C-alpha positions in Angstrom: 9.2 104.1 285.6 11.7 101.7 284.1 14.3 100.1 286.0 16.2 96.8 287.0 15.0 94.0 290.8 17.9 92.5 292.2 16.5 89.4 294.4 18.4 87.6 296.5 17.9 84.1 298.5 19.7 84.8 302.2 19.1 82.2 304.0 18.1 78.6 304.1 19.7 75.3 304.9 21.0 74.8 301.4 21.2 76.8 298.8 22.3 81.2 298.5 21.7 82.9 294.9 21.4 86.2 293.3 18.9 86.8 290.5 18.0 90.0 288.4 15.0 90.8 286.9 16.1 92.9 283.9 13.3 95.4 283.6 10.7 96.9 285.7 7.7 98.8 284.2 4.8 100.6 285.3 2.5 103.3 284.0 -0.7 104.0 283.2 -0.7 101.2 280.7 1.7 98.2 282.5 2.8 97.3 285.3 6.0 94.7 286.2 5.0 92.1 289.1 7.6 90.1 291.1 5.9 86.6 292.4 8.7 84.4 294.8 7.8 81.0 295.2 9.6 78.3 297.8 9.6 74.9 296.7 11.4 73.7 299.7 10.0 72.4 302.8 12.3 75.1 305.0 11.2 78.3 305.1 13.4 81.4 302.7 14.1 84.2 303.3 14.7 86.8 300.6 16.2 90.5 300.1 15.0 92.7 297.1 16.7 95.7 295.8 15.0 98.2 293.5 17.1 100.0 291.3 15.9 102.9 289.0 17.7 104.0 285.3 20.9 105.8 286.8 21.2 102.6 288.6 21.0 104.2 292.1 18.8 102.6 294.6 15.4 103.6 295.4 13.8 100.6 297.4 14.5 98.0 299.6 12.4 94.7 301.1 13.0 91.8 303.1 10.4 88.4 302.6 10.6 84.9 304.9 8.7 82.8 302.2 7.2 79.5 303.9 8.1 76.1 303.1 6.0 75.1 299.8 4.4 78.9 299.7 
């Protein structure tokens, strides 16, 4: 599967942002991993959207990253 991911910072006291990872690959030889870090002292809620090659939404997630996590 080759696709792309959009992840956005939903809530924090200071910042709101959207970022795009332009390709994601998973097959018998390769896998794309996504690490999300938070350098702030406050926790951050992060929304993750996964789209396939046809730009169709195929997965979603919500992660709370602790401060300094």
